[in-house]
C-alpha positions, 0 to 999 in steps of 0.5 A: 916631310912626315907630319901627324894630323888628327882626323874625325874617326866617327860621329858621336851622333846628335844625342851622343857624348863625344869620346876620344875614340871619335878622333884618330891620329894619322901620320902622313907625308907633306909633299912639295914646297909652297907655291905662289900665295902659300906658306909652310907653317909649323903648328905651335898651339891648337884650340879646342872649343865647345862649338866644335861639338856641333861640327861633329854632327852631320848637321851642325845645327847652325848655318854659320858652322861647317860640319867636319867630314868623317876621315877628314883632317879637323880644323879650328883656332891655331897659332904657329910660325912661318917656316917658308913663304911664297906669300907677300907680307909673310916671311920666315919666322913670322907668328901667324894665327887662323880660325881654320888651322888644320889639326896638323903638325906642319901644313901648307896653307894659303897666306891670305887665310892667316893673320900675322900677329905681334908676340909683344901684344901678349908678352910672348905668351903665344897661346893667348892669341887663341884665348884672351887676346883672340876670338875668345877675348873678342867674344867676351868684350864685344858680347858685353859691350854690344849685347849687355852694356854696362853703365858705370855708376848704375849699381849693376850686377852681372852673372856669368855661367861657365865662369871658369871656362875660356870665355866666362873667365874673361867676361867676368873680369871685363864686367868688373872693369867696365863698372859692374859693382857685383860679378857672380860666377857659376862653375862646377867645382870648389877649386874653380870657385877659388880661382874666380874669387881669389885670382880673377876678382869675382865677387862671389862664385857658385858651385852648381854641382854642390850649391842650390843655385837659385838660393845662392843667387838670391843671396849673392845678388840682393838687387837682382841680376842686370846682365847675364853672360850665358855660356851654358843654357839649360836649368842654370840659365832658367835659374838666373833669368828668374832673378833678372831685373826689368830691362835686363840683358842676356848675352847669349854666348853659348849653350854647352849644356845642350850641345850633346842634344839634338836641338836647334840653336839656340835651344828652346826655352821653358814657358816659364823662362820665356814668360819671364823674358817677355814680361820683364822686357829682358833682351836675349839675342844671339851674339855672333862675334864675327858680325862685329869685324869693324870693332875687332882691332880696337877690342884686341888692342884693349884686351892686349893692354889689360892682359899685359898690365895684369888687369885681366888675368889669364887662366889656361889648361895646357895639354902637350902633344897632337895625339891628345887633341881628342882627350883634351876636347872631351875633357873640356866638354866635361868641364875638366879645364880651368880657363882656356883649353889649349894643346901645345904641339911644338916649341 
């Protein structure tokens, strides 16, 4: 079988900006049928995510991330359908997903690396298993509930940076559903601001490319900020933390503004921001969703119920074709996506 796959052509360098030229499309032959324990799968959708920028470096900067090898086939979140199986529990036609799915149109993989999923959980929108009803949604709901708990009736305000992205767009809606009286999103365009307020129910949206972020936050959060869901880091996070209340919580989800810099994760803070955290007893701790595996099944069921009932709206930016994986990744890193960035590989 002739298949197409995407390789890492070159590294952008620790302080480099990734370009489509860092990726290479290759056609190759898939030989042999699955052996015991293996399945042949056809790829339907692949995910591109900010953390992958760290994997492009020889040293990804985090012990839990494995660097991609130059000239090696890339991998990440994927969903597909089983075409043939030699694995108990998986049959032809089953829909499956994995966090380590090869960027390949077809592939033979170990069945125990796949999770069988029920299309009814997402009303047939299979790409949602890579977003709102997948690891992205889990990061949002468990991040909020484990590191920034909402107390219903406590008049809390949540701020979300990267709010029009995959995780931020879900996190803000969960904050509202869990009981925040005010949810403020920070994003990078007027179009994204409209999506947040008109479609997703955010109270206010701030355009960091146009607005004075500190001034708009002060206006939009008259009682201060209690919970900050941080996807970006850098000066935007400094501005939010400066307006946080005593005993507040920072959900440290991502630091996309710093991923092209050669700094450790999480990146160091300014002295002023560090002082604000310590003097106001604001908790800011790393959050790793994979450390909460015991809560995932219940959280996925809740996410599915919200999505199918229309209580959580899902935004996606879909690009067609495996040949556009690199373009989609670079666009996502530059804020070109609204909601989850997805690449559709096949029907």
